[in-house]
C-alpha positions as CSV (number, residue, x, y, z in Angstrom):
1,M,-24.3,16.1,-17.3
2,N,-25.5,12.9,-18.4
3,K,-21.9,11.0,-17.8
4,I,-22.3,12.5,-14.5
5,L,-25.8,11.2,-13.6
6,V,-24.5,7.7,-14.6
7,L,-21.6,7.6,-12.8
8,L,-23.7,8.9,-9.4
9,C,-26.3,6.3,-10.3
10,L,-23.5,3.5,-10.5
11,F,-22.3,4.5,-7.1
12,I,-25.6,4.6,-5.5
13,Y,-26.3,1.4,-6.9
14,E,-22.9,0.0,-5.3
15,L,-23.4,1.2,-2.2
16,N,-26.9,0.0,-2.0
17,A,-26.4,-3.0,-4.0
18,Y,-27.1,-5.0,-0.6
19,E,-29.0,-4.4,2.9
20,I,-25.9,-2.9,5.2
21,T,-26.4,-0.6,7.9
22,Q,-25.2,2.5,7.8
23,A,-23.6,5.0,10.7
24,K,-26.7,7.0,10.8
25,E,-29.3,4.5,11.4
26,L,-26.8,3.3,14.4
27,Y,-28.3,5.9,16.6
28,L,-31.9,5.3,16.2
29,T,-31.8,1.2,15.6
30,Y,-28.7,0.1,17.5
31,N,-30.9,-0.2,20.8
32,T,-34.4,-0.5,19.2
33,K,-33.6,-3.3,16.3
34,I,-29.8,-4.7,16.3
35,K,-29.5,-5.1,20.4
36,P,-32.7,-7.0,20.5
37,H,-32.3,-9.2,17.5
38,F,-28.9,-10.3,19.0
39,K,-30.5,-10.6,22.7
40,S,-33.3,-12.7,21.0
41,Q,-31.4,-15.7,20.5
42,K,-30.1,-17.8,23.4
43,L,-26.7,-18.1,24.7
44,Q,-25.4,-22.0,24.3
45,Y,-22.6,-24.1,25.6
46,F,-20.6,-26.9,24.0
47,T,-17.8,-28.4,26.4
48,T,-14.4,-29.1,24.6
49,Y,-11.9,-32.2,24.5
50,D,-10.5,-30.9,27.4
51,G,-13.2,-29.7,29.6
52,L,-13.8,-26.1,28.7
53,E,-17.0,-24.4,28.4
54,I,-17.4,-22.7,24.6
55,A,-20.1,-20.2,24.4
56,Y,-22.4,-19.9,21.0
57,K,-25.5,-18.5,19.7
58,Y,-27.5,-19.2,16.3
59,F,-29.4,-16.9,14.5
60,P,-31.7,-18.9,11.5
61,V,-33.5,-17.3,9.3
62,E,-36.3,-18.8,7.3
63,D,-35.7,-19.8,3.5
64,E,-31.8,-19.1,4.3
65,K,-29.6,-18.8,1.2
66,A,-27.0,-20.5,3.3
67,T,-25.2,-20.9,7.1
68,I,-22.4,-18.7,7.7
69,V,-20.1,-19.7,11.0
70,I,-18.0,-16.7,12.3
71,S,-14.9,-17.4,13.6
72,S,-13.6,-13.7,15.5
73,G,-10.6,-11.9,16.6
74,R,-8.4,-11.9,19.3
75,T,-10.2,-10.3,22.1
76,E,-13.4,-10.3,20.5
77,S,-16.5,-12.1,21.5
78,M,-19.8,-12.3,19.9
79,I,-21.0,-9.3,21.4
80,K,-19.1,-7.6,19.2
81,Y,-20.9,-9.0,16.4
82,P,-24.6,-7.9,17.1
83,E,-24.7,-5.3,13.4
84,M,-22.4,-8.1,11.4
85,I,-25.4,-10.7,12.6
86,Y,-28.3,-8.5,11.8
87,D,-27.1,-7.6,8.5
88,L,-26.3,-11.3,7.6
89,N,-29.6,-12.2,8.5
90,R,-31.4,-9.0,6.6
91,N,-29.3,-10.7,3.3
92,G,-30.5,-14.2,3.8
93,Y,-28.3,-15.8,5.7
94,S,-28.3,-18.2,9.0
95,V,-25.6,-17.5,11.2
96,Y,-23.4,-19.4,13.8
97,I,-21.2,-17.8,16.3
98,H,-19.1,-18.8,19.0
99,D,-16.6,-17.5,21.4
100,H,-12.7,-19.0,20.9
101,R,-11.2,-20.7,24.2
102,G,-9.8,-18.2,26.7
103,Q,-12.2,-15.2,25.7
104,G,-15.3,-13.5,25.0
105,L,-18.2,-15.8,27.4
106,S,-16.1,-18.7,26.7
107,S,-14.0,-20.6,29.9
108,R,-10.6,-19.3,30.8
109,M,-7.5,-21.3,31.3
110,T,-5.7,-18.6,33.8
111,K,-6.3,-17.0,37.0
112,D,-5.9,-14.0,35.7
113,T,-9.3,-14.0,33.6
114,Q,-8.0,-10.9,31.3
115,L,-4.8,-12.7,30.0
116,G,-5.0,-13.5,26.3
117,Y,-3.6,-17.2,26.6
118,V,-4.0,-20.3,24.5
119,K,-1.4,-23.1,25.3
120,D,-1.9,-24.7,22.0
121,F,-3.1,-22.6,18.8
122,L,-4.3,-25.6,17.1
123,D,-6.9,-26.4,20.1
124,Y,-8.9,-23.4,18.5
125,V,-9.2,-25.6,15.2
126,K,-10.2,-28.5,17.3
127,D,-12.7,-26.3,18.8
128,M,-14.3,-25.2,15.7
129,K,-13.9,-28.5,14.0
130,Y,-16.2,-30.2,17.1
131,F,-18.5,-27.0,16.5
132,V,-19.0,-27.7,12.9
133,E,-19.7,-31.5,13.1
134,N,-22.0,-31.4,16.4
135,I,-23.7,-28.1,16.6
136,V,-23.9,-26.5,13.3
137,K,-26.9,-27.6,11.3
138,H,-27.5,-26.8,7.7
139,D,-29.7,-27.6,4.9
140,K,-27.9,-25.3,2.1
141,K,-24.2,-24.2,1.5
142,L,-22.3,-23.3,4.4
143,F,-19.6,-20.7,4.6
144,L,-16.7,-19.7,6.9
145,L,-16.2,-15.8,7.9
146,G,-12.8,-15.2,9.5
147,H,-11.4,-11.8,11.0
148,S,-7.9,-11.4,12.2
149,M,-7.1,-14.2,14.5
150,G,-10.5,-16.0,13.9
151,G,-9.2,-15.6,10.0
152,E,-5.8,-17.5,10.9
153,I,-7.9,-20.2,12.7
154,A,-10.1,-20.3,9.7
155,S,-7.4,-20.7,7.3
156,L,-5.5,-23.4,9.5
157,Y,-9.2,-25.1,9.2
158,V,-9.8,-25.4,5.7
159,E,-6.4,-26.4,4.9
160,K,-7.2,-29.3,7.1
161,Y,-10.7,-29.9,6.7
162,V,-11.0,-29.1,3.1
163,N,-14.5,-30.4,2.7
164,D,-16.3,-29.2,5.6
165,F,-17.0,-25.8,3.9
166,D,-18.2,-24.4,0.4
167,A,-16.6,-21.0,0.5
168,L,-14.1,-18.8,2.9
169,V,-14.0,-14.8,3.6
170,L,-11.0,-13.6,5.3
171,S,-11.3,-10.3,7.0
172,S,-7.5,-8.7,7.9
173,P,-6.3,-12.3,8.5
174,M,-3.7,-12.6,10.7
175,H,-1.2,-14.8,9.3
176,Q,1.5,-12.8,10.7
177,I,1.2,-9.9,13.6
178,K,2.9,-7.0,12.3
179,H,6.4,-6.5,13.4
180,S,6.7,-10.0,14.4
181,S,9.7,-11.2,12.4
182,G,11.6,-14.6,12.6
183,L,14.2,-13.3,14.7
184,I,11.8,-12.0,17.4
185,C,9.1,-15.1,17.0
186,K,12.6,-17.2,18.1
187,F,13.6,-14.9,20.8
188,I,10.2,-15.0,22.5
189,E,10.0,-19.2,21.8
190,Y,12.9,-19.3,24.3
191,R,11.0,-17.4,27.4
192,V,7.7,-19.2,27.2
193,G,8.5,-21.1,30.4
194,D,5.9,-23.0,32.0
195,T,3.9,-19.5,33.8
196,P,1.6,-18.3,31.7
197,R,2.3,-14.3,31.8
198,Y,1.8,-11.5,30.1
199,L,3.9,-10.3,26.9
200,V,6.6,-7.7,28.3
201,G,4.8,-4.6,27.8
202,E,1.5,-6.0,27.5
203,K,-1.0,-6.0,30.9
204,S,-4.9,-6.5,31.2
205,Y,-7.7,-5.0,29.9
206,D,-7.4,-1.1,29.3
207,D,-9.9,1.4,28.4
208,S,-8.0,4.3,27.6
209,E,-6.6,1.8,24.2
210,W,-9.9,1.7,22.9
211,K,-10.2,5.6,23.1
212,F,-11.1,7.1,19.8
213,K,-8.4,9.4,19.1
214,D,-5.3,7.9,17.8
215,N,-6.9,4.4,17.8
216,I,-5.5,2.0,15.4
217,F,-8.7,-0.3,14.9
218,T,-11.1,1.8,12.8
219,H,-12.2,5.3,11.7
220,S,-15.7,5.0,13.4
221,K,-16.3,7.0,16.3
222,V,-19.9,5.3,16.5
223,R,-18.8,1.7,16.1
224,L,-16.0,1.8,18.3
225,A,-18.3,3.9,20.9
226,I,-20.9,0.4,20.7
227,A,-18.1,-1.9,20.7
228,N,-17.0,0.1,24.0
229,E,-20.4,-0.4,25.5
230,A,-21.0,-3.7,24.8
231,F,-17.6,-4.9,26.7
232,S,-18.4,-2.3,29.5
233,L,-22.0,-4.1,29.9
234,N,-20.2,-7.5,29.9
235,P,-17.2,-6.9,31.4
236,E,-16.3,-10.5,31.9
237,A,-15.8,-11.0,28.2
238,K,-12.7,-8.6,28.5
239,I,-9.3,-9.7,27.5
240,G,-6.0,-7.3,27.8
241,G,-2.8,-8.3,26.2
242,P,-1.5,-11.4,24.7
243,S,0.6,-14.0,26.8
244,V,4.3,-15.1,25.7
245,N,2.6,-18.5,24.8
246,W,-0.2,-16.9,22.9
247,V,2.3,-14.7,20.7
248,A,4.9,-17.7,20.7
249,Q,2.4,-20.3,19.2
250,S,1.1,-17.6,16.7
251,C,4.3,-17.2,15.2
252,M,4.5,-21.1,14.9
253,V,1.1,-21.5,13.2
254,G,1.9,-18.6,10.8
255,P,4.4,-20.1,8.6
256,I,2.3,-23.6,8.9
257,T,-0.7,-21.4,6.9
258,L,1.4,-20.0,4.4
259,K,3.3,-23.4,3.4
260,N,-0.4,-25.4,3.4
261,A,-2.2,-22.8,1.5
262,K,-2.1,-24.8,-1.5
263,L,-4.5,-27.4,0.0
264,I,-7.2,-25.2,0.1
265,K,-9.8,-26.5,-2.1
266,I,-12.9,-23.9,-2.1
267,P,-13.2,-20.5,-3.0
268,M,-11.8,-17.7,-1.3
269,L,-12.2,-14.1,-0.5
270,L,-9.2,-12.2,1.3
271,L,-10.5,-8.9,2.5
272,Q,-7.5,-6.5,3.2
273,A,-7.3,-3.5,5.0
274,G,-5.0,-1.2,3.6
275,G,-4.3,0.9,6.3
276,D,-3.7,-2.2,8.8
277,E,-1.4,-1.4,12.0
278,I,-2.1,-5.0,13.6
279,V,-1.2,-7.8,11.3
280,S,0.9,-7.8,8.2
281,L,-0.2,-7.4,4.3
282,E,2.3,-9.2,2.5
283,P,1.9,-12.5,4.2
284,Q,-2.0,-12.2,3.0
285,E,-0.7,-11.5,-0.3
286,I,1.7,-14.4,-0.2
287,F,-1.1,-16.8,0.9
288,C,-3.8,-15.9,-1.4
289,K,-1.1,-16.2,-4.3
290,K,-0.3,-19.9,-3.2
291,V,-3.9,-20.6,-2.9
292,G,-4.2,-19.8,-6.7
293,P,-7.3,-18.8,-8.9
294,L,-9.5,-19.9,-6.1
295,C,-8.3,-16.8,-4.0
296,K,-9.4,-13.2,-4.6
297,L,-8.0,-10.3,-2.9
298,I,-9.6,-6.9,-2.6
299,T,-7.5,-4.4,-0.5
300,I,-9.4,-1.9,0.8
301,E,-7.1,1.1,0.6
302,E,-7.0,3.4,3.8
303,A,-9.1,1.1,5.9
304,K,-7.8,0.1,9.3
305,H,-7.9,-3.4,10.6
306,E,-11.5,-3.5,11.8
307,L,-12.9,-3.4,8.5
308,F,-16.7,-5.0,10.3
309,I,-16.7,-2.0,12.5
310,E,-15.1,0.5,10.0
311,R,-16.7,4.1,8.7
312,D,-19.5,3.6,5.9
313,K,-16.9,3.9,3.0
314,Y,-14.9,1.4,4.0
315,R,-17.2,-1.2,5.2
316,N,-19.5,-0.5,2.9
317,K,-17.0,-1.9,0.0
318,A,-16.2,-4.9,2.4
319,L,-19.6,-5.9,2.8
320,N,-20.3,-5.3,-0.7
321,A,-17.5,-7.5,-1.6
322,M,-18.2,-10.5,0.7
323,F,-22.2,-10.5,-0.4
324,E,-21.3,-10.4,-4.0
325,F,-18.9,-13.3,-3.1
326,F,-21.4,-15.4,-1.5
327,N,-24.2,-15.1,-4.0
328,Q,-21.8,-16.2,-6.6
329,N,-20.9,-19.3,-4.6
330,L,-24.8,-20.2,-3.6
């Protein structure tokens, strides 16, 4: 009996080691606390080298432990991150978040505002460099948190600008899109052309793809519903399928990221979703191995791609590991 009690206490301690919102709270607190918290900070913009307007917000806390810059995934926007920002702030971290060019609340580069397009993937990195150098202010350490495509951008960033951040966390980083072999990438590259257009089989934003049943993103019905509502209320932020050029660019930068992983000079945590159906797991493992002792990889078994809006049992593991890692690098 005593052994069972000890194990139970250890489980409870692990679950509540940090202030992490639980799904049952969301029904009561999302509209009364979390959403007002997100809306409390002004939406702002900065202008890129090629004249695009990039949307961002800043969420400061008093006596911050450190400042975190969030690099979000493809099709995402800051409007999907209120719960994550709320949890980061509650645990003592100030937060900056911007919407990447061509998506979210930032400027589009195509007439079809829902086409997932970028001319050059490295423009994402250029935008973030400007953001970090000219917008982001911090008195203490600066951490980078990247999810999916944002994790690929973050990886490229710290490989090139090795001294800008003090630590890095990657969530389901897009070091390779699932099923995108070298031959497929070569075929796509030959079909790019000059006119932005959807990849074959892709289309504009489709609400049916985000229904809970059989979705490939998350096991959490409530968190998926909250994400869907955010885009329903902000239709200008919606993004559909990727363009041919976006896929070709993603194919191009993946091998570069793996090749240059050894250039990373800061501590890094890679959170891998064991049940990921969107990005490949093996390139993440190769990447971490090439980074060497500075990289720690944790696999959240059975979790789907969207670790930050996953069911509590998966999200808790991911966030506890993240907060523990940040605390170790303060």
